[in-house]
C-alpha positions, 0 to 999 in steps of 0.5 A: 499499500505504501512507497517502498522506503517509507515510514512503515508507522505511517504504510501501517497506519494506511493499511488499516485505514484501506482494512477498515474501507474494505470492511477487513474484520481481520485485518484490523483485527491483527492491528488491535496489536500494533503498539502505534496504531492500535487505537485507529483498529479499535475505532474502526471496528466500532465503527463497523460494528464488529460486534465478534472483534470485541474479545480481542478489543477487552484485552486492550483493557490491560495495555500498558498504552492508555491511547490503545485501553480509552480505545478499548473502552469507547469500542467496547460501549459502542459495541454494546459489549455488556459482559465486559461492565465490571471491567469497564466500572473498575477501570472507571475507579482504578485507572491511572491515567483520568482521561481513560477513566473519564471514557470507562465512565462514557462506556460505561454509560451506555452500557448500564442502565443509569440507576445501576450506574447511579454510585459510580457517576456520583464517585466520578463528579467527586474524581480529581480528573476533570475529563471523569468530571465533566463525563459524570456530569453529562451523562447525569444531563442525558438520564438524571432524575432531580436526585442528581440536581444535589448532587450536580451543584455541590460538584459545580461549589468544589470546581474552580470557577470557569468549570462550573458550567457543565453542570449548570448545563447537566442540570437544567438538562435534568430539570426541563426533562423532569418537567416534561414527564 
């Protein structure tokens, strides 16, 4: 696919893109192991709704590269892989990288009902990483109930003023939705 003597990493990238165009699931599954381009393969498998690849994607949840863990989390959420929910919730609570924890919260929100995730989301609102707090607030804004408004208000008071908008938007969304119901 690439010119001889060109960058092999770039060649791998273009090979994976071509595999996505061809809907070549097998090549993309092999691409998951690539240390640099593996996260692209996970994203492409999710785009193609390749549910048969969920076991291979789930292996990336323990990968040392945060990009690959994050891509795997997003892919598993998009593919509706609820059997991996315990591992996803563990990463939402304990991954060392804040944006990976945020990806885990986002994935969990796609896989489980809000009532089951409420403790995880409330915990996310007090996470040290702003990405996790924002993701938890966003999910609560989409699906939360009036009981979540006070938790969102507390989170807003704890955060710096320039980040409070996300909590206000989530609270307004909950209020609008509950008024319609």
